[in-house]
N, C-alpha and C positions, 0 to 999 in steps of 0.2 A: 875266361871270365869265371869268377867264383859265384856260385849260387847255392842257396840252401835248399834242401829237399823238404817235402811235406813231412817226412819222417823225422828229420833232425832239426828243423828250424826253431822249435820251442826251446829245446835244450841249449842249442847254440846261442840264441839271443838272450835267454835268461841267465846264461853263464858269463856274459860279457861284462867286463869291468868298465869303470868310468874312463880309464885310459884307452880302452878299445873304442869308445865313442868319441874321444877327443877330436879326431880329424873332422868328424861331421859337425860336432858342436862348435868347433872353431870357425865353421863357415857362417854361423849366425851373424857375426859382425860384418862379414863381407857382403852377405845378402842384404843386410840393413843399409849398407852404403851404396848398393847398386840401384841406379835409377831406371835403367831399361834392360830388360832381360832378353828381348829379341827384336829383330828388325824383320818385318814380314817380307816374304819373297815378292818378286815383281814379275809381271808378264809384259813382254814387249813384242812388237811386230816390226822387225827391221825392214821387211818387205812383204808383199802380199802372199808369198809362198812360205814364209818362215814365222814360227812362233818360238820365242825364247822364254823359258821359265827359269827364274832364279829362285832357289830355295831360300827359306828364311835363315837368318844368321842369329845364333844364340850367344849370349854373354859368356865369357870364359868361366864364370862361377858355376854355370850349369854343367860344363864339361868336367870341372873339378868335382862337383857333386856326384856325377855319374862314376867317375873313377873311384871315389871313396866308397859309394854304396856297394860297388862290386868288389872292392878290395877288402872291406871289413870282414866278411860280406853280410849284407842284410837283404839282398834280393832273394826272394823265395820263388821256387818253381811250383806254382799252383795255378789253378784255372781262374785267374783273376777276372776274366771276362764274364764268368757266371757267378761271381761273388756278389750277391744281392745286398748284403750288409754294407760292403764297401761302396757300392753304387749309391746307397742311401746316404752314407756319411759324406761321400765326395760331393754330392749334389746339394748339401746343406752348408751355405756359406757361413753360418753362425755356429756350426758344430763345435762343441767343446772337446778337443782332443785329449784333455786330461781324463775324460770318462772311459777311455779305452787303454788297454795295456800296450806295452812296447811292441810285442809281436804283431798286434793288430796295426799299429802305426807303420811297422815295416811292410806289412801286406799292402797298406795304402801306398806307401812309397813305391813298392814293386808295381802296383797297378798303374801309377802315374808314369813311371819309367817305361813300362812295356807299352802302354797306350801311345806314347810318343813315337814308337816305331811305326804305328799305323796312321797316326794323325800328326803330321809335322807341326811343331810348335805347341803341342798340347802340354808338354812339361813346362815350357817357358811360361805358358798361361798360369800354371799352378804356382810358379814363382811370382809372377806379377800380381796375382790376386791374394797373395799372402799365405796360401795354404802350406807351402813347404816351410816357410818360416814358422808358422804356428806349430807344425809337426815337430820341427827341430827344437823349438822352445819347450814343447811338452815333453819330449824325450829328455832334454836337459833337466827339467824339473823332476822327472821320475828317477833319474840316476843320481841326483844330488842328495 
């Protein structure tokens, strides 16, 4: 997987051309057409000694998104869990993503992607609540 470091992410992201962003921007129309981004997992009890846990299933656009953000790359190796500014932004459903620069948007995407590794379905929720779509539209606006 390709990731950017704390030392090089600003230079790398700020030097990207609109062509570099196209694979991610092209997902906007796919995301807009997707109705459901995940199906929650289920717990079943086939008998009194057995518990079966099925993990949630994500829409294919999420896997495509993950492939693209690592391929471009825009995933940044930083301490996202301690990033208070990001936590504030992410917790505000009405936040205007046009107020932050593209590297900050990439840090938010990184935090959402990394959080999903610890909380199954967290990234899908960011697709469902429109956060990822807002971020991508804001990136598109900045590069246009």
